[in-house]
DRENZA-5741 format. One record per residue (C-alpha): x, y, z; chain. Coordinates in steps of 0.001 Angstrom, whole numbers, plus 500000, padded with zeros to 6 digits. Each point is the difference from the previous one (the first is absolute). Layout:
BEGIN
     c1     c2     c3 chaine
      X      Y      Z      A
...
***
This chain:
BEGIN
     c1     c2     c3 chaine
 530282 540748 497413      A
 498044 503025 501627      A
 501456 502249 497410      A
 499306 497666 497267      A
 496145 500383 501296      A
 500002 503469 500711      A
 501322 500714 496541      A
 497447 497572 497600      A
 497469 502174 498545      A
 500673 502895 502419      A
 499671 502570 496896      A
 496034 499382 500938      A
 500581 501414 502818      A
 500508 503805 498548      A
 497525 502742 501620      A
 499254 497743 503023      A
 499650 502193 503330      A
 502825 499975 502263      A
 497738 498122 502862      A
 500063 497285 497735      A
 503544 499859 498814      A
 501139 500382 503743      A
 499127 496089 500721      A
 502612 499739 497114      A
 502317 502289 501434      A
 500043 497458 502855      A
 500647 497051 498588      A
 503055 501426 497991      A
 500791 501855 503775      A
 500335 496006 501564      A
 501618 498932 497109      A
 502759 502166 499996      A
 500633 500183 504150      A
 499828 496246 500090      A
 502638 499553 497024      A
 502379 502636 501257      A
 499655 499211 503710      A
 498691 503283 501382      A
 497826 501175 503062      A
 496485 500962 499218      A
 500907 503077 501695      A
 502690 501385 497281      A
 498822 501887 497153      A
 498845 498220 496794      A
 501526 502580 497678      A
 503438 499145 499902      A
 499320 496393 500270      A
 498076 500140 496657      A
 503270 502364 498415      A
 502510 497236 500860      A
 497801 497408 498737      A
 499604 502305 496758      A
 496173 499443 500389      A
 497347 502833 499254      A
 497070 500274 502278      A
 496878 498442 499030      A
 498387 503373 498391      A
 503250 500697 497432      A
 499937 496632 499461      A
 496853 499774 498148      A
 500851 503389 498172      A
 503514 498705 499109      A
 498539 496688 498376      A
 497213 502600 498076      A
 502470 501852 498739      A
 501950 496989 498604      A
 497235 498184 498607      A
 498937 503638 498593      A
 503420 500248 498024      A
 500158 496539 498547      A
 496445 500205 498428      A
 501254 503857 498588      A
 503227 498680 498913      A
 499625 496521 499179      A
 501812 498292 502292      A
 497661 497807 500845      A
 500321 496189 499826      A
 499957 498464 495957      A
 498237 497126 498460      A
 501396 496994 500780      A
 499656 495906 499077      A
 499623 497695 502567      A
 501301 496367 499284      A
 500456 497380 502756      A
 503689 499150 500671      A
 501544 497689 497782      A
 501240 497358 498725      A
 496632 498072 499716      A
 500235 495869 500422      A
 497277 498096 498188      A
 499465 496626 498412      A
 499128 499006 496755      A
 496930 499548 499269      A
 498295 501926 502592      A
 498371 502989 500613      A
 501413 503240 500591      A
 498959 503403 501001      A
 502341 503293 500079      A
 497907 503072 501387      A
 500995 503462 498840      A
 498506 503598 501420      A
 501143 503619 499374      A
 499938 502845 502641      A
 500709 503758 499851      A
 498368 500481 496758      A
 498258 502857 498477      A
 496738 500048 497902      A
 496880 497290 499953      A
 499987 497143 502368      A
 499856 497312 497364      A
 503950 498914 498816      A
 501029 498570 497052      A
 502758 497131 500592      A
 501912 498121 497371      A
 502256 496558 500903      A
 503341 499577 498290      A
 501948 496937 500085      A
 503941 499868 499952      A
 501378 496630 499221      A
 503410 498749 501273      A
 500912 499089 496917      A
 499086 503993 498437      A
 500397 502101 502771      A
 500012 502955 498455      A
 496248 499340 497278      A
 496861 500611 501956      A
 497042 497319 498838      A
 496549 501717 500193      A
 498006 497793 502798      A
 496907 501543 500383      A
 498534 503342 500470      A
 496710 501655 501463      A
 499770 502448 497005      A
 500859 498407 496999      A
 498506 496745 498790      A
 502348 499360 497282      A
 503217 500952 502581      A
 500668 496151 500305      A
 503380 499016 498169      A
 499257 496651 497555      A
 501461 497562 502739      A
 497196 500942 502281      A
 497000 500945 497974      A
 498742 496726 499700      A
 500291 499387 503619      A
 498434 503232 500897      A
 496950 499626 497443      A
 499722 496655 502169      A
 500343 501434 503208      A
 502732 498329 501090      A
 501525 503087 500294      A
 498249 502879 501428      A
 500282 502990 501649      A
 497296 500969 503224      A
 499031 503396 500958      A
 499716 499941 503585      A
 499249 503840 500517      A
 500516 502975 498152      A
 504047 500214 500814      A
 500495 495920 500564      A
 500125 497155 498203      A
 501030 496204 499713      A
 502200 498943 497366      A
 498462 495827 499766      A
 501392 496936 497927      A
 497869 496961 500685      A
 502512 497289 499362      A
 503511 501445 499693      A
 502321 499210 497682      A
 504524 499850 500371      A
 500412 502197 496759      A
 497786 502002 502775      A
 502533 500756 501984      A
 502010 503323 500135      A
 499540 503794 500657      A
 496084 501396 499869      A
 499529 503936 499618      A
 497076 501572 501047      A
 500043 503502 498442      A
 496890 502674 500444      A
 499750 502757 497610      A
 500411 503043 501318      A
 496813 502401 500820      A
 501554 502285 501810      A
 501022 504185 499147      A
 503670 498889 500489      A
 501710 497305 499720      A
 501944 499028 502972      A
 499823 496870 501938      A
 500325 496331 498817      A
 497694 498901 497352      A
 500921 496194 500517      A
 501812 497366 501897      A
 501517 497030 499181      A
 499531 496375 502113      A
 501998 496834 499137      A
 498141 496906 499669      A
 501789 496531 499789      A
 498138 496860 498925      A
 501485 497062 501622      A
 498815 496096 499077      A
 497328 498222 501845      A
 502141 497636 502307      A
 496928 499142 502480      A
 499131 496559 500093      A
 497598 498005 502166      A
 499588 496037 500100      A
 497543 497826 501564      A
 501735 497406 502685      A
 497506 496926 499519      A
 498307 499610 503794      A
 501229 496474 501934      A
 497848 496991 499473      A
 498547 498852 503555      A
 501211 496461 500574      A
 496790 497630 500963      A
 496797 503018 498654      A
 496478 498453 501251      A
 497040 500523 497755      A
 501499 502458 497883      A
 501435 502455 502416      A
 502845 501659 499388      A
 501143 498346 496635      A
 501281 501932 497195      A
 498790 499200 496197      A
 502668 500488 497851      A
 498591 502306 497016      A
 501359 501473 496742      A
 498606 503227 500348      A
 499307 500638 503786      A
 500792 497621 503445      A
 496625 498933 501565      A
 499993 499659 503791      A
 497440 498552 502110      A
 500179 500656 503549      A
 497523 499756 502608      A
 498758 502179 502142      A
 502012 500662 503365      A
 503406 499313 498070      A
 502711 501630 499095      A
 500879 501394 496439      A
 504039 501127 499051      A
 500836 501293 497007      A
 503369 500957 498798      A
 500957 502380 497619      A
 503793 501136 498174      A
 500746 503834 499452      A
 503390 501100 498713      A
 500868 502842 497764      A
 503613 500581 498584      A
 499860 503875 499368      A
 503611 501474 500678      A
 498620 503364 501496      A
 498237 499998 503993      A
 496729 498797 499508      A
 497947 498150 503013      A
 497278 497188 499849      A
 496287 499782 500953      A
 498372 496375 500390      A
 496282 499793 500332      A
 497869 496698 499830      A
 496536 500623 498357      A
 495999 498352 499942      A
 498019 499618 496978      A
 496791 498617 500618      A
 498057 498401 497248      A
 500061 501862 496660      A
 496829 501491 499142      A
 498046 499032 496459      A
 501622 503659 498178      A
 504048 499821 500652      A
 502438 499211 503299      A
 499120 500451 503759      A
 501827 502664 501745      A
 502565 499178 501944      A
 500400 501330 503516      A
 502865 499616 502376      A
 500408 497406 502488      A
 503257 501492 501842      A
 503603 501336 498802      A
 503085 501300 500452      A
 500853 503642 499014      A
 502470 501804 498492      A
 501305 501243 503623      A
 499606 496534 501549      A
 496937 500474 501338      A
 497518 497170 500574      A
 496398 500793 499104      A
 496409 497726 499258      A
 497537 501772 498040      A
 496430 500454 500188      A
 498308 496753 502007      A
 503044 498353 500801      A
 500969 503130 501941      A
 498040 498493 503137      A
 501908 496473 499428      A
 503379 501321 499944      A
 499202 502098 503308      A
 498922 496236 501449      A
 503089 498607 498928      A
 498018 497395 497386      A
 502414 501756 496783      A
 503326 500645 499665      A
 502637 500227 496925      A
 503293 499060 500692      A
 503433 500886 497803      A
 501618 496643 499442      A
 503756 500005 498682      A
 501221 502877 497754      A
 496934 499795 497711      A
 496950 497765 501159      A
 497028 501343 501618      A
 497664 498032 501725      A
 496407 500450 500707      A
 498114 498344 503162      A
 496166 500108 500552      A
 498892 497972 502874      A
 496427 499270 501071      A
 498514 499474 496409      A
 496792 501384 499542      A
 497662 499613 496995      A
 500418 503376 498614      A
 503315 499239 499432      A
 499153 497963 497268      A
 501704 501602 496178      A
 503172 500579 498287      A
 503080 500841 501684      A
 502728 502610 498429      A
 503175 501137 501044      A
 500994 503794 498740      A
 503117 501293 499824      A
 501070 503715 499591      A
 502952 501924 499907      A
 500582 503221 501521      A
 502849 502875 499503      A
 500607 503260 501374      A
 499793 503210 497765      A
 502657 502462 500820      A
 496690 502133 501139      A
 500265 497286 503200      A
 496295 498796 498549      A
 499584 496548 499455      A
 499160 498365 496971      A
 498599 496326 498437      A
 502162 499473 497125      A
 498757 495984 499092      A
 497571 498224 501518      A
 499035 495846 498941      A
 496802 497918 501771      A
 500581 496147 499511      A
 496644 497874 501010      A
 501558 497104 502312      A
 496583 497388 500060      A
 496936 500136 500313      A
 498783 498842 503549      A
 496833 498624 501090      A
 498869 500462 503813      A
 497465 496791 500774      A
 497836 500779 502525      A
 499983 497274 503462      A
 495572 501010 499685      A
 500208 497892 496233      A
 502223 497317 501516      A
 498181 499195 502743      A
 496824 497634 500415      A
 498314 498231 502978      A
 498142 496952 500444      A
 498071 498492 502816      A
 498352 496694 500874      A
 498165 497520 500933      A
 497413 502117 497757      A
 497456 498825 502798      A
 499884 498777 503619      A
 497349 499017 502237      A
 501552 499281 504028      A
 498186 499537 503086      A
 500417 501564 502981      A
 503234 499549 501558      A
 501546 498110 497193      A
 502769 501740 498363      A
 499839 502406 496671      A
 503576 499605 497442      A
 500047 502510 497113      A
 502734 499933 497548      A
 501322 502806 498266      A
 502083 499880 497006      A
 502079 503258 499075      A
 501702 499574 496221      A
 501889 502483 498963      A
 502244 500506 503013      A
 503471 499391 499041      A
 502330 497046 501139      A
 502461 502239 500966      A
 498533 503331 501104      A
 500142 503319 497978      A
 502063 502537 502011      A
 498392 502785 502277      A
 496940 497990 499715      A
 497840 498430 502149      A
 496621 498206 500633      A
 497082 499231 502337      A
 497493 497361 499430      A
 496758 500200 502064      A
 496429 498570 500267      A
 496900 502030 500628      A
 496477 499013 500218      A
 496837 501785 498739      A
 496197 499263 500102      A
 499266 500059 496462      A
 501822 501098 496852      A
 499460 503126 500223      A
 500334 500293 503635      A
 503839 501574 500914      A
 502011 497294 501547      A
 500954 500220 503848      A
 504022 498437 500794      A
 499837 496446 501185      A
 503891 499514 500518      A
 503391 501550 497511      A
 503240 499738 499291      A
 501780 503434 500541      A
 502755 500834 497821      A
 502286 499390 502693      A
 498972 496765 500672      A
 497536 500641 502611      A
 496742 498339 500901      A
 497253 502128 500762      A
 496082 499231 500671      A
 496949 501829 499621      A
 498312 502196 502358      A
 497189 496748 500101      A
 501996 497432 501421      A
 502084 501651 502756      A
 496936 501383 501751      A
 498907 499481 503598      A
 497111 498480 499117      A
 500894 497003 498076      A
 503445 500038 501786      A
 503768 499079 498062      A
 499151 497481 496537      A
 502521 497823 499102      A
 500027 501289 496582      A
 503649 499734 497787      A
 501002 500883 496709      A
 502720 498396 498622      A
 502479 499895 496820      A
 500747 496745 498619      A
 502808 499197 498211      A
 498514 497955 497302      A
 498754 500936 497377      A
 501330 503812 500195      A
 497673 502901 501038      A
 497591 497524 501570      A
 498928 501105 503659      A
 497761 498126 502393      A
 496954 501669 501863      A
 499204 497712 503146      A
 496874 500901 502692      A
 500713 497082 502618      A
 496061 500039 500831      A
 497601 501108 497582      A
 496939 502505 501383      A
 496681 501308 498420      A
 501604 503070 499970      A
 502772 498602 497488      A
 497281 499802 497337      A
 500388 502588 497005      A
 502044 500347 496792      A
 503540 499863 500471      A
 502944 501630 497655      A
 503293 499694 499625      A
 501828 503541 499684      A
 504109 500590 498959      A
 500946 503288 500002      A
 503693 501126 498748      A
 502272 502913 501619      A
 503041 501437 499133      A
 502166 501570 502726      A
 501636 503284 499003      A
 503218 500805 500915      A
 498476 501832 503064      A
 498337 496929 501126      A
 496780 500791 498974      A
 497897 497662 498833      A
 497842 500889 496622      A
 497370 497441 499010      A
 500278 499215 496132      A
 497647 496904 499244      A
 497048 498222 501711      A
 498600 496844 498839      A
 496566 497946 500900      A
 498648 496699 500029      A
 497039 498989 499138      A
 497722 499290 502959      A
 499573 497219 502175      A
 496279 499085 501193      A
 501074 498530 503715      A
 496185 498380 501017      A
 499428 498968 503584      A
 498187 496516 500923      A
 496797 500705 502042      A
 500062 499334 503508      A
 496699 498870 502169      A
 500039 503139 502632      A
 496405 500658 501302      A
 499473 502959 502235      A
 497306 500985 501951      A
 499160 502795 502714      A
 497459 501653 502394      A
 499416 502384 501735      A
 497182 500162 503039      A
 499324 501552 503018      A
 499452 497923 503441      A
 497654 502938 501520      A
 497924 501980 497363      A
 499102 502734 502705      A
 502589 502376 501160      A
 499931 502842 502308      A
 502261 502627 499522      A
 503172 499585 502516      A
 499695 495601 499454      A
 502710 498215 498426      A
 498946 498744 496697      A
 500862 496571 498312      A
 500850 499439 496378      A
 500538 496587 499709      A
 501140 498608 496608      A
 499752 495996 498973      A
 502606 498808 497557      A
 499930 496543 497742      A
 502945 498535 498046      A
 500608 497319 497712      A
 502774 499501 498200      A
 502586 496772 499752      A
 502869 501671 501442      A
 500720 502209 503030      A
 498704 503464 499735      A
 499970 502990 502435      A
 497718 502240 500235      A
 500346 503859 500837      A
 496938 501660 501144      A
 498913 504032 499865      A
 497012 501999 500900      A
 498450 502718 498777      A
 497398 502842 500519      A
 497826 502758 497716      A
 499163 502315 502347      A
 496697 501176 499011      A
 500227 503950 500603      A
 500591 501976 496825      A
 502708 502516 502471      A
 502438 497243 500551      A
 502477 499693 497607      A
 501287 496448 500488      A
 497535 497646 498227      A
 501192 496393 499851      A
 502303 500165 502791      A
 501899 497172 501320      A
 499764 499676 503932      A
 502155 496908 500538      A
 501870 497361 498277      A
 501269 496681 500589      A
 503246 498829 497952      A
 500563 496206 499137      A
 502455 499224 502462      A
 497161 501136 502549      A
 501223 503574 501112      A
 497504 503253 500342      A
 499987 502971 499134      A
 497780 502679 501158      A
 499212 502416 497969      A
 498677 503869 501199      A
 495949 500071 500869      A
 497927 502758 499019      A
 498294 500707 502834      A
 503590 500021 501950      A
 498822 497353 502046      A
 501997 496302 500448      A
 499901 496917 497728      A
 501502 496567 500854      A
 499402 496338 497686      A
 500004 496293 501289      A
 499932 496379 499243      A
 496603 498897 501337      A
 499819 496387 497871      A
 502230 498080 497630      A
 498143 501993 497422      A
 498820 502781 501743      A
 501604 503374 500383      A
 498288 503382 502027      A
 500560 503639 499926      A
 498842 501883 503143      A
 499119 503759 499928      A
 500445 501157 503242      A
 497935 502659 501487      A
 497930 500258 496919      A
 498796 503491 499201      A
 497166 501383 497198      A
 503227 501040 498062      A
 500703 496309 499296      A
 496852 499577 497940      A
 500914 498064 496454      A
 499848 496497 498542      A
 502561 497998 501088      A
 501824 497033 497614      A
 502716 497665 500175      A
 502676 498875 497061      A
 502145 497347 500154      A
 502896 498980 498139      A
 501663 496517 499145      A
 503387 499814 499855      A
 502351 496708 499025      A
 503495 499225 501009      A
 502015 498821 496531      A
 503345 497426 500505      A
 502451 502777 500104      A
 497997 501259 502838      A
 498514 503303 498631      A
 496208 500720 500206      A
 496840 500663 497105      A
 497555 501231 500046      A
 497273 496747 499201      A
 496766 502884 500030      A
 497678 502003 502038      A
 496506 500654 500655      A
 497699 501959 502646      A
 497281 499318 502171      A
 496497 501841 499773      A
 499576 503062 501915      A
 498070 500369 503100      A
 498783 503381 501518      A
 501188 501173 503556      A
 497601 502878 501614      A
 500302 501203 502948      A
 496498 500527 502542      A
 499996 502827 502107      A
 499414 499360 503695      A
 497069 500448 502152      A
 501841 502607 502314      A
 500706 501912 496084      A
 496359 500399 499487      A
 498923 500425 503523      A
 502747 503176 500125      A
 498331 502438 497378      A
 496781 500328 501592      A
 501409 499866 503727      A
 502149 502998 498507      A
 497424 501697 498349      A
 498041 500190 503138      A
 502494 501445 502491      A
 500516 502291 497859      A
 496543 501002 499996      A
 499724 499852 503058      A
 503225 502192 500854      A
 498531 502485 497454      A
 496662 500355 502190      A
 501464 499954 503072      A
 502588 503182 498853      A
 497079 501911 498419      A
 497975 500020 503118      A
 502427 500618 502285      A
 501445 503082 497991      A
 496024 501201 500130      A
 499185 499847 503347      A
 503493 501563 500975      A
 498956 502540 497861      A
 496834 500633 501240      A
 501133 500035 503637      A
 503317 502660 499165      A
 496775 501989 498690      A
 498117 500141 503277      A
 502717 499786 501960      A
 501109 503762 498224      A
 496289 501339 500378      A
 500178 499873 503664      A
***
């Protein structure tokens, strides 16, 4: 391997400095030592002499001298015409292409070619087929076919052509000769080459195996309609399509078969649709899917299997709407030429069936009843949902979820009330399991009759249940990887749910027992409430303040609250002091602000919320109101008014005293210095 690389085009190294050629010499020395197993310290010349190797410098000179001698004495390569080795086996009625090229020629690069045929019945008589030089070259039996374009010679490049026959006939069998007229100065080499072409009868057959008819079809799913033109199949989305075709060849030669299934969509106005390969078995028994079906084959949704000696079955599961179209079976027969290349010698295509995939969305419809309902608080609320299009026997790999949603108006977005998931579990919306309302009794049940009926029942209706209700049915397809893919959604018409008005009258009034407050006092803000209702009402109170200072960010701040259970919650006070709440009467509550400060100045009010407990022990908000606002203004103490003048007087007296003392001391020290 090393010597071949050193010998390759080494004549180009002629004239290089010895310093550059030394690198190649080191490579040759290493190869010689490795081959002979000598040490690095041994001299290399005896080793090269024993191997009959020239050193790199003399090797290059020898190569240049040999090439020069061959050029001078016409010992270079002679003209050579190349054809693929034979025999070539082709099937009658198919296209054939035989390449021919010439090398080591003299003259122009554009060489001419002539093709001859020697039939087995007359192996010594040549029949002119076609030529690149003379248009009148073809014999009478090939002249019409050449003029019609059925037999032609196609130039690949200046010194290479191809003989092409569109539809080979049985009488085209024989030995084909490719001849090149001489353009050389001396007649040397080969000017023609021959290859045998054997034409075999077409023994490839393709037939369709009728698909099995389901025993109990429902609503057109999985049915097969016999037709003299093409079988019609109607399947539902997510079902499985199985098509079988038989391919067989009786050719005596050793050939391989390839079988593929294809899909063509609706035919365009101008002609036939394009067939897209779905999946196929190659000549080497490899299975490959084409185009957009490759991912589905990888996801185990698509497969092809061989059943018996001649039948091939395609299984396409989890059908989708885009799988609608005409399905074809294409069989190809391959043979291996003597040069090792594989050639497609026969191919046949057969239409198996016209498949229509019905979408689940087109079959699914939802209705709800009653169209309008009016209930009183605490009464049960029942709504019925009828989903048509759901099969009595579930489709394979399809799961449904049924739920109800409520919205305030037709255009508003709906919020979930309850839903039966694909696994059968019931999920309630957020507004039905919160801390404020408690655990409401809401159920969504599938009824036995009629099929596809679901009932939503709210044990105790509340004012918050008013709105427009819709039943929502969603269809999902479960993939082989256990992933849900939503394929359809259907909603019913809106149902208006109204609530009969309930007389709950609330009133709240805030006032201050002591209008005059001073800094450090305890401010009291009382809230008198009134409730008029025919049922038991639990009241929740809260006190709020709007601070008068603009530099404080907390405006509308809640100071304290009392829940419906009577639990007090004290919030942070802006001034940082303490607050407390207490009930001073049956309908009176009081907020106390201890050691009030000027920063507590602001407008205070109380808010009232009425809660009613339903028979299912859940709570609902029956109403809310807000009291008037009262102003808390803490006045300054008398000591606060005297403190400023006293501080100013003391400061002035100290300043004057220090000034007089400093002056007297300075005068005394001056007189003492003079003495």
